[in-house]
C-alpha positions as CSV (number, residue, x, y, z in Angstrom):
1,M,117.8,102.7,112.8
2,T,117.5,102.3,109.1
3,S,114.5,100.9,107.2
4,R,116.3,97.6,106.7
5,I,116.1,97.0,110.4
6,L,112.4,97.9,110.6
7,S,109.7,95.3,110.0
8,K,106.0,95.2,110.3
9,E,106.4,92.9,113.4
10,K,108.7,95.5,115.1
11,I,106.3,98.3,114.3
12,I,103.3,96.3,115.6
13,N,105.1,95.2,118.8
14,T,106.2,98.8,119.5
15,A,102.7,100.1,118.9
16,M,101.4,97.5,121.4
17,E,103.9,98.6,124.0
18,M,103.0,102.3,123.5
19,I,99.3,101.6,123.8
20,N,99.9,99.5,127.0
21,H,101.9,102.4,128.4
22,Q,99.0,104.7,127.6
23,E,101.0,106.7,125.1
24,T,99.3,108.5,122.2
25,L,99.8,106.4,119.1
26,N,100.8,108.3,116.0
27,F,103.5,108.0,113.4
28,T,105.7,110.7,114.9
29,K,105.8,109.1,118.3
30,L,105.9,105.5,116.9
31,G,108.9,106.5,114.6
32,K,110.7,108.1,117.6
33,A,110.1,104.9,119.7
34,L,111.6,102.9,116.9
35,G,114.5,105.2,116.5
36,T,113.6,106.2,113.0
37,R,111.8,109.0,111.2
38,S,108.0,108.7,110.9
39,Q,108.2,108.8,107.1
40,A,110.0,105.4,107.2
41,L,106.8,103.8,108.6
42,Y,104.8,104.6,105.5
43,N,106.8,101.9,103.7
44,Y,105.0,99.4,106.0
45,F,101.7,101.0,106.8
46,P,99.7,103.7,105.0
47,D,98.3,105.3,108.1
48,I,98.0,104.8,111.9
49,I,94.5,103.1,111.6
50,V,96.1,100.3,109.6
51,V,98.7,99.9,112.4
52,K,95.8,99.7,114.9
53,V,94.1,97.0,112.7
54,A,97.4,95.0,112.7
55,V,97.5,95.4,116.5
56,A,94.0,94.1,116.8
57,A,94.8,91.1,114.6
58,K,97.8,90.3,116.7
59,F,95.8,90.7,119.9
60,Y,93.1,88.3,118.7
61,G,95.8,85.9,117.4
62,K,97.5,85.9,120.8
63,L,94.2,85.3,122.5
64,G,93.5,82.4,120.2
65,V,96.9,80.8,121.1
66,R,96.1,81.3,124.8
67,L,92.6,79.7,124.4
68,D,94.1,76.8,122.5
69,A,96.5,76.1,125.4
70,D,93.9,76.6,128.2
71,L,91.2,74.6,126.5
72,L,93.4,71.6,125.6
73,G,91.5,68.4,126.4
74,M,88.4,70.3,127.7
75,T,84.9,69.8,126.4
76,G,81.3,70.7,127.2
77,K,80.0,73.5,129.4
78,Q,83.2,73.7,131.4
79,A,85.2,74.4,128.2
80,I,82.8,77.1,127.2
81,K,83.1,78.7,130.7
82,T,86.8,78.5,130.4
83,F,86.7,80.1,126.9
84,A,84.6,83.0,128.3
85,N,86.7,83.5,131.5
86,V,90.0,83.4,129.6
87,A,88.7,85.8,127.0
88,V,87.6,88.2,129.8
89,Q,90.8,87.9,131.9
90,Y,93.1,88.2,128.8
91,S,91.2,91.3,127.6
92,L,91.2,92.9,131.0
93,G,95.0,92.3,131.2
94,N,95.3,94.1,128.0
95,F,92.6,96.7,128.6
96,Y,94.3,99.6,126.9
97,L,94.8,97.6,123.8
98,V,91.1,96.6,123.9
99,Q,90.2,100.3,124.2
100,Q,92.2,101.1,121.1
101,I,90.8,98.2,119.1
102,I,87.2,99.3,119.8
103,T,87.9,102.8,118.4
104,I,88.8,101.5,115.0
105,P,86.2,102.6,112.5
106,P,84.2,99.6,111.3
107,N,84.8,100.6,107.6
108,R,88.5,100.2,108.2
109,L,88.4,96.6,109.5
110,N,88.5,95.1,106.1
111,N,91.8,93.3,106.6
112,S,92.4,89.6,106.0
113,E,94.7,89.0,109.0
114,F,92.2,90.8,111.3
115,E,89.2,88.8,109.9
116,E,91.1,85.5,110.1
117,S,92.2,86.1,113.7
118,F,88.7,87.1,114.9
119,R,87.0,84.3,112.9
120,R,89.3,81.8,114.6
121,L,88.0,82.9,118.0
122,Q,84.4,82.5,116.7
123,M,85.2,79.0,115.4
124,I,86.7,77.9,118.7
125,L,83.5,78.9,120.4
126,I,81.3,77.3,117.8
127,Q,83.2,74.0,118.0
128,L,82.7,74.1,121.8
129,L,79.0,74.7,121.4
130,K,78.3,72.0,118.8
131,P,77.9,69.1,121.3
132,I,75.5,71.2,123.3
133,V,73.6,73.2,120.7
134,Q,72.8,71.1,117.6
135,D,71.0,73.7,115.5
136,E,73.5,75.9,113.5
137,S,71.5,79.0,113.8
138,Q,71.1,78.5,117.5
139,Q,74.9,78.0,117.8
140,L,75.3,81.4,116.2
141,V,72.8,83.0,118.6
142,V,74.4,81.4,121.6
143,S,77.9,82.3,120.5
144,R,76.8,85.9,120.0
145,M,75.3,85.9,123.4
146,I,78.6,84.7,124.9
147,F,80.6,87.2,122.9
148,N,78.3,90.0,124.0
149,L,78.6,88.9,127.6
150,V,82.4,88.8,127.3
151,I,82.6,92.2,125.7
152,G,80.2,93.8,128.1
153,E,82.1,92.3,131.1
154,V,85.4,93.6,129.7
155,F,84.2,97.1,129.4
156,C,82.1,97.4,132.5
157,A,84.7,95.7,134.7
158,G,87.5,97.5,133.0
159,Y,85.9,100.8,133.8
160,G,85.0,99.8,137.3
161,R,81.2,99.8,136.6
162,F,80.6,96.5,138.3
163,D,82.4,97.2,141.6
164,N,80.0,96.2,144.3
165,N,80.4,94.7,147.7
166,L,77.3,92.5,147.4
167,L,78.6,90.4,144.5
168,N,82.1,90.4,142.9
169,T,82.4,90.8,139.2
170,R,83.7,87.4,138.4
171,D,80.9,85.6,140.3
172,S,78.2,87.7,138.6
173,F,79.8,86.9,135.2
174,N,79.8,83.2,135.9
175,Q,76.2,83.3,137.1
176,M,75.2,85.0,133.8
177,L,77.2,82.5,131.8
178,N,75.6,79.6,133.7
179,R,72.2,81.0,132.8
180,I,73.0,81.2,129.1
181,L,74.3,77.6,129.3
182,S,71.5,76.2,131.4
183,D,69.0,77.5,128.8
184,Q,70.7,75.2,126.3
185,S,69.9,72.1,128.4
186,K,66.2,72.6,128.1
């Protein structure tokens, strides 16, 4: 495969496939999977961390598209619950990608595509919260509570930390989400 056939999109998609198959992601293995030499990848990405950031941006972008479809026509608390549940299920379905995303050093996340894709998720949730939570600072607090709940659920459920016969993971997640949302009605 020559560099003319390579593209950022092909590199990102192949990296995502490798991560989903639990393969170690480095330029040597990525180049081999693409049928090219690892040196050819430097024309597109300066290092493997930048590839991971691009993978994260694509992951968040795809989650945003999924949320748009699943939230179509929904409003109120049910829409917020759907947002949270879709985010958890999508992330658990791509748990190996999520694990890689979380390992990206914070000082390496300065990327406009990454920022835009994550900010889009935040704005979807803020728009859903506006009819329920009028104060902007409280919208931010509640959105952070929900994001924290989603992230915690993904990691604890993903690692099997919430396996319990007394209460299944999804039910406990929904109960916690209901508590957050019921506090907004007071």
